[in-house]
C-alpha positions as CSV (number, residue, x, y, z in Angstrom):
1,M,97.3,-27.8,61.6
2,F,100.4,-28.7,63.5
3,K,100.2,-30.9,66.6
4,L,101.8,-30.0,69.6
5,V,101.8,-31.7,73.2
6,I,103.1,-29.4,76.5
7,I,105.1,-31.3,79.1
8,E,104.9,-29.2,81.9
9,D,104.0,-30.5,85.5
10,E,103.5,-26.7,87.0
11,K,99.7,-26.3,85.8
12,Y,100.6,-22.6,86.5
13,A,102.9,-22.5,83.9
14,A,101.4,-25.1,81.1
15,N,98.3,-22.6,80.5
16,Y,99.7,-19.9,80.2
17,L,102.1,-22.1,77.4
18,K,98.9,-22.8,76.0
19,E,97.5,-19.9,76.1
20,L,100.8,-18.5,73.8
21,V,100.9,-20.7,71.9
22,K,96.9,-19.9,70.6
23,D,97.6,-16.3,70.7
24,L,100.9,-16.5,68.7
25,A,100.5,-19.9,66.1
26,K,96.9,-20.4,64.7
27,D,98.5,-22.6,62.4
28,M,99.6,-24.7,65.9
29,E,96.7,-26.5,68.3
30,V,97.8,-27.8,72.2
31,V,96.8,-31.2,71.7
32,E,97.0,-32.4,75.0
33,V,99.7,-31.7,78.5
34,M,100.7,-33.7,80.5
35,E,102.2,-33.9,83.9
36,S,105.4,-36.8,84.3
37,I,108.0,-38.5,82.6
38,A,106.0,-41.6,83.2
39,D,102.8,-40.3,81.4
40,A,105.2,-38.6,79.0
41,K,106.6,-42.3,78.0
42,K,103.2,-44.2,78.1
43,R,101.1,-41.2,75.5
44,L,103.7,-39.9,73.9
45,P,104.4,-42.7,70.5
46,A,100.1,-42.8,70.2
47,I,99.7,-39.3,70.2
48,N,102.5,-39.0,68.0
49,P,102.5,-34.5,67.8
50,D,104.6,-33.0,65.3
51,L,106.1,-30.6,68.2
52,V,106.9,-31.1,71.0
53,L,107.2,-28.3,74.2
54,A,108.6,-29.4,77.3
55,D,110.1,-28.6,80.4
56,I,113.0,-29.9,81.5
57,H,112.7,-30.1,85.1
58,L,109.5,-32.4,86.3
59,E,108.7,-34.0,89.1
60,D,109.8,-37.4,88.7
61,G,113.0,-36.7,86.6
62,L,114.4,-35.1,84.1
63,S,112.4,-35.2,81.2
64,F,115.4,-35.9,78.7
65,E,114.7,-39.3,80.0
66,I,111.6,-39.9,77.7
67,F,112.8,-38.8,74.7
68,E,115.9,-40.8,75.0
69,S,113.8,-44.0,76.4
70,L,112.2,-43.4,73.1
71,Q,114.2,-42.5,70.4
72,W,111.8,-38.7,69.5
73,K,112.3,-37.9,66.8
74,K,110.2,-35.2,65.8
75,P,111.2,-31.1,67.4
76,V,111.5,-30.1,70.7
77,I,111.6,-27.1,72.4
78,F,112.4,-27.0,75.9
79,I,111.8,-24.5,78.4
80,T,113.2,-24.4,82.4
81,A,114.3,-22.0,84.4
82,Y,117.5,-23.7,84.7
83,D,120.6,-22.7,81.8
84,A,122.6,-25.9,83.3
85,Y,121.2,-28.7,80.4
86,A,121.7,-26.8,77.0
87,I,123.8,-29.5,75.4
88,R,121.6,-32.3,76.5
89,A,118.7,-30.6,75.4
90,F,120.7,-30.2,71.8
91,K,121.5,-33.7,72.0
92,V,117.9,-34.5,71.2
93,N,115.9,-33.0,68.6
94,G,116.2,-29.6,70.9
95,I,115.4,-27.3,68.1
96,D,115.7,-24.5,70.5
97,Y,116.5,-23.9,74.3
98,L,114.0,-21.0,76.0
99,L,114.4,-19.7,79.3
100,K,111.8,-18.7,82.3
101,P,110.1,-16.4,82.4
102,I,109.1,-17.1,78.6
103,D,109.8,-14.5,76.3
104,E,106.9,-13.6,73.7
105,E,109.3,-12.8,71.3
106,E,111.6,-16.2,71.6
107,L,108.7,-18.5,71.6
108,Q,107.6,-16.7,68.3
109,A,110.9,-17.2,67.2
110,S,111.1,-21.3,68.1
111,L,108.5,-21.6,66.8
112,D,108.9,-19.7,63.3
113,K,112.5,-21.6,63.3
114,F,110.0,-24.7,63.8
115,R,108.4,-23.7,60.7
116,N,110.7,-23.4,58.5
117,A,114.1,-25.1,58.9
118,S,114.6,-28.6,59.1
119,L,116.1,-30.7,62.3
120,N,119.6,-30.6,60.4
121,T,119.6,-27.1,59.5
122,N,121.5,-24.0,60.9
123,L,122.4,-26.5,63.9
124,E,125.7,-23.8,64.3
125,S,123.5,-21.6,64.4
126,L,121.8,-23.0,67.3
127,Y,125.3,-23.8,68.9
128,S,126.5,-20.4,69.6
129,R,122.7,-19.4,70.8
130,I,122.7,-22.5,73.1
131,L,126.5,-21.7,74.7
132,E,125.6,-18.1,74.7
133,L,122.7,-19.2,76.7
134,Q,124.6,-20.7,79.4
135,K,126.9,-18.1,79.7
136,G,124.4,-16.2,80.6
137,G,122.5,-18.3,84.1
138,N,118.7,-16.9,84.3
139,H,118.8,-16.5,88.7
140,Y,115.8,-13.9,90.1
141,K,117.4,-10.8,92.0
142,E,116.9,-11.0,95.7
143,R,117.5,-8.1,97.2
144,F,117.7,-4.5,95.6
145,A,119.9,-1.5,96.1
146,I,118.2,2.0,97.0
147,S,120.1,4.9,97.0
148,I,118.4,7.5,99.9
149,G,120.3,10.8,99.9
150,N,124.1,9.4,101.3
151,K,122.4,6.4,102.9
152,L,122.8,2.9,100.3
153,L,119.7,0.6,101.6
154,S,119.6,-3.2,100.4
155,I,115.8,-4.3,99.9
156,P,115.2,-8.3,100.4
157,V,112.4,-9.2,97.9
158,K,110.6,-10.8,100.6
159,D,109.8,-7.6,101.8
160,I,108.3,-5.8,98.6
161,A,104.7,-6.1,98.6
162,Y,104.5,-4.8,95.1
163,F,105.2,-2.0,92.5
164,F,104.1,0.8,90.5
165,F,104.3,3.7,88.4
166,Q,103.2,7.2,89.1
167,N,104.0,10.7,88.2
168,K,106.5,9.1,85.4
169,T,108.0,7.3,88.3
170,C,108.5,3.7,89.4
171,F,108.4,2.9,93.7
172,I,109.1,0.0,95.4
173,Q,106.4,-0.6,98.3
174,L,107.4,-2.2,100.1
175,F,105.2,-4.8,103.7
176,D,106.0,-2.1,106.2
177,G,104.3,1.2,104.4
178,Q,107.2,2.2,103.4
179,K,107.9,3.3,99.2
180,Y,110.9,3.9,97.6
181,P,112.2,5.6,94.2
182,Y,113.2,2.6,91.9
183,T,115.1,3.5,88.3
184,E,114.2,0.7,86.7
185,S,110.8,0.1,84.3
186,L,107.7,-2.2,85.3
187,D,108.4,-4.4,82.2
188,H,112.4,-5.2,84.1
189,L,111.3,-5.6,86.8
190,S,109.7,-8.5,85.4
191,A,112.0,-10.2,83.4
192,V,114.1,-10.1,86.9
193,L,111.7,-11.4,89.3
194,N,110.5,-14.6,90.0
195,P,107.1,-15.4,88.1
196,A,106.2,-17.3,90.5
197,D,106.3,-15.0,93.5
198,F,104.8,-11.6,91.0
199,I,102.9,-10.6,87.9
200,R,102.4,-7.7,86.0
201,V,98.6,-7.0,86.3
202,N,97.4,-3.9,84.5
203,R,100.7,-0.6,83.1
204,N,100.9,0.4,86.5
205,Y,101.2,-2.6,89.3
206,L,103.8,-5.9,89.4
207,I,102.0,-6.8,92.4
208,S,103.2,-10.1,94.8
209,H,101.5,-12.9,95.7
210,A,101.4,-12.3,99.6
211,A,100.0,-8.2,98.8
212,I,97.4,-8.9,97.8
213,D,94.1,-8.9,100.4
214,K,91.5,-10.2,98.6
215,T,90.3,-10.9,94.6
216,E,86.4,-9.7,93.5
217,V,85.2,-10.6,90.2
218,Y,82.7,-8.0,89.2
219,A,80.8,-7.6,85.4
220,G,80.4,-11.3,84.9
221,R,84.5,-11.1,84.5
222,N,86.7,-7.9,85.5
223,I,88.7,-8.4,88.3
224,S,90.0,-5.9,90.8
225,I,92.4,-6.8,94.2
226,Q,92.4,-4.9,96.9
227,L,96.6,-4.3,98.6
228,N,98.5,-4.5,102.0
229,P,99.3,-2.1,101.8
230,P,96.6,-0.2,99.9
231,A,97.3,1.7,96.5
232,A,96.5,4.9,96.7
233,E,94.0,5.0,94.1
234,G,91.9,2.0,96.5
235,S,91.8,-1.4,94.4
236,I,93.5,-2.2,91.2
237,V,91.9,-4.0,88.1
238,V,93.8,-6.7,85.9
239,S,94.1,-5.4,82.1
240,K,91.7,-7.5,80.1
241,D,94.6,-9.1,78.4
242,R,95.8,-10.5,81.6
243,I,92.8,-12.3,82.8
244,T,93.7,-15.2,81.8
245,E,97.8,-15.3,82.6
246,F,96.2,-13.2,86.3
247,K,93.8,-16.7,86.9
248,C,96.1,-19.3,86.2
249,W,98.8,-17.8,88.3
250,L,96.7,-17.5,91.3
251,D,96.2,-21.2,90.7
252,L,100.4,-21.7,90.4
């Protein structure tokens, strides 16, 4: 069993990453979650994990300081919302560099890379991937352009309560009660919206935190949500496979 340590100062992000590892890697165990550079410098050597999953931006600085200070030799997978530090990550035992929001398939590939390759293999391939990430950027959408007849509306994300799928069409629901059809899928929208503000709760709804009017737990575990503006069917239900993620997101 491989020992993993997560270094992440956002509780929701740490818990979500921990659950992902649990689901994706039965041969790996997250033995500790650390929230700061100071804490990691003090405790990491004693734990001596096989792999570290580290956010770059921590409240007390950049996590590179941990590995440079400790002269860390074990592999690290860096996870961050920014892409400006890719080359530096590569220089401090970074075997991969993942951008938030975390894609399960990319994390799985990173864990497989850890299992199957030493730090000295496939470096040229890794370097190319890092350069691609640097070029790509990771900017969440701030506005949506909507065509209504011969008009083109620009809708700020802050005005959007939620997105929903109905009658084979995706709709944008605004806080003022207006709704508009939109051509992209909920899967695509999940990837371009800030995960701190929006979450996919089931097959048909992607909601903002600000749109939640009331949340109720029933039958011991199931969760229903009342939205404002209200959903057409009244309350909506969080899918069973998204309950843990939703609870962590509420605790953000």
